[in-house]
C-alpha positions as CSV (number, residue, x, y, z in Angstrom):
1,M,3.5,23.7,-13.2
2,A,4.1,20.0,-13.5
3,T,4.6,18.8,-17.1
4,S,3.7,15.1,-16.8
5,K,1.4,12.8,-14.9
6,Q,4.4,11.3,-13.0
7,E,5.5,14.8,-11.8
8,S,2.0,15.7,-10.8
9,R,1.7,12.4,-8.8
10,Q,5.1,13.1,-7.1
11,R,4.0,16.6,-6.1
12,R,0.8,15.2,-4.6
13,H,2.8,12.6,-2.8
14,V,5.1,15.1,-1.3
15,R,2.2,17.3,-0.2
16,T,0.5,14.3,1.5
17,R,3.7,13.1,3.2
18,K,3.9,16.4,5.0
19,K,0.7,15.5,6.8
20,V,0.8,11.7,7.1
21,H,3.2,10.0,9.5
22,G,3.3,6.4,10.8
23,T,4.3,5.2,14.3
24,E,5.1,1.8,15.6
25,Q,1.5,1.4,17.0
26,K,-0.2,3.0,14.0
27,G,2.0,2.5,10.9
28,R,1.7,4.1,7.5
29,L,0.3,1.8,4.8
30,S,2.1,3.0,1.7
31,V,1.0,1.8,-1.8
32,Y,3.1,1.9,-4.9
33,R,2.1,0.6,-8.3
34,S,4.1,0.1,-11.4
35,L,2.8,-1.0,-14.8
36,N,3.5,-4.6,-14.0
37,H,3.3,-5.0,-10.2
38,V,1.7,-3.7,-7.0
39,Y,3.6,-3.1,-3.7
40,A,2.4,-2.3,-0.2
41,Q,4.3,-1.7,3.0
42,I,3.6,-0.6,6.5
43,I,6.2,1.9,7.7
44,D,7.2,3.3,11.1
45,D,8.3,6.8,10.2
46,S,9.7,7.7,13.6
47,K,12.4,5.0,13.2
48,G,12.4,4.8,9.4
49,H,11.8,1.1,9.4
50,T,9.5,-1.0,7.3
51,L,7.4,-3.2,9.6
52,V,5.6,-5.3,7.1
53,S,5.7,-5.6,3.3
54,A,3.8,-7.4,0.5
55,S,3.9,-7.2,-3.2
56,S,2.8,-9.0,-6.3
57,L,6.3,-10.5,-6.5
58,D,5.7,-12.6,-3.4
59,P,5.6,-16.4,-4.1
60,A,2.0,-16.7,-2.9
61,V,0.8,-14.2,-5.5
62,K,3.4,-14.9,-8.1
63,G,2.1,-18.4,-8.6
64,L,-1.3,-17.1,-9.8
65,K,-1.9,-17.2,-13.5
66,Q,-2.9,-13.6,-14.0
67,H,-1.3,-10.2,-14.8
68,K,0.4,-8.9,-11.7
69,G,-0.7,-5.2,-12.0
70,N,-4.4,-5.6,-12.0
71,I,-7.3,-5.4,-9.5
72,K,-7.4,-9.1,-8.7
73,T,-3.7,-9.1,-7.7
74,A,-4.2,-5.8,-5.7
75,K,-6.9,-7.6,-3.7
76,E,-4.5,-10.5,-2.9
77,V,-1.7,-8.1,-1.9
78,G,-4.2,-6.2,0.4
79,E,-5.2,-9.4,2.1
80,M,-1.6,-10.5,2.4
81,I,-0.4,-7.2,4.0
82,A,-3.3,-7.2,6.4
83,R,-2.6,-10.8,7.4
84,K,1.1,-10.1,8.0
85,A,0.3,-6.9,10.0
86,L,-2.2,-8.7,12.3
87,E,0.4,-11.4,13.0
88,K,2.8,-8.6,14.1
89,G,0.1,-7.0,16.3
90,I,-0.6,-4.0,14.0
91,K,-4.3,-3.3,13.8
92,K,-4.5,0.4,12.9
93,V,-2.8,2.1,10.0
94,V,-2.7,5.5,8.3
95,F,-3.4,5.1,4.5
96,D,-0.9,6.7,2.2
97,K,-2.0,6.4,-1.5
98,S,1.3,8.0,-2.7
99,G,-0.4,10.6,-4.9
100,Y,-2.4,8.0,-6.8
101,L,-6.2,8.5,-7.3
102,Y,-8.3,6.4,-4.9
103,H,-9.7,4.4,-7.7
104,G,-9.1,1.0,-9.3
105,I,-6.0,-0.8,-8.0
106,V,-5.4,1.5,-5.0
107,K,-9.1,1.2,-3.9
108,A,-9.1,-2.6,-4.4
109,L,-6.0,-3.0,-2.2
110,A,-7.4,-0.7,0.5
111,D,-10.8,-2.4,0.5
112,S,-9.3,-5.9,0.8
113,A,-7.0,-4.8,3.6
114,R,-10.0,-3.4,5.5
115,E,-12.0,-6.6,5.0
116,A,-9.1,-8.6,6.2
117,G,-9.0,-6.7,9.5
118,L,-6.9,-3.6,9.2
119,E,-8.5,-0.3,10.5
120,F,-7.7,2.9,8.6
């Protein structure tokens, strides 16, 4: 049995990764959040390459006068990842929430990416 929240999240993540795979046409949108920042990347698992990435450390988001690990920032990162993906011709993705609950920051990022044009 897992003893901490982090270990429980990692176990859920491993269980999900057995089922969720990304390809070049339909990449895997992976989300990671730390206490201070939010990261998202679209991955081609068949080659092991990151196709597109965005985070709260990017200059476009870093210039905003707000905390970088909150819902507003997650919305900006979601829009940015969708914009970059559409520029590269990626329209469909498989969502990998990395063991996090679909709530708060993760939900805000997913919703803003959908609104910007990505299909899950």
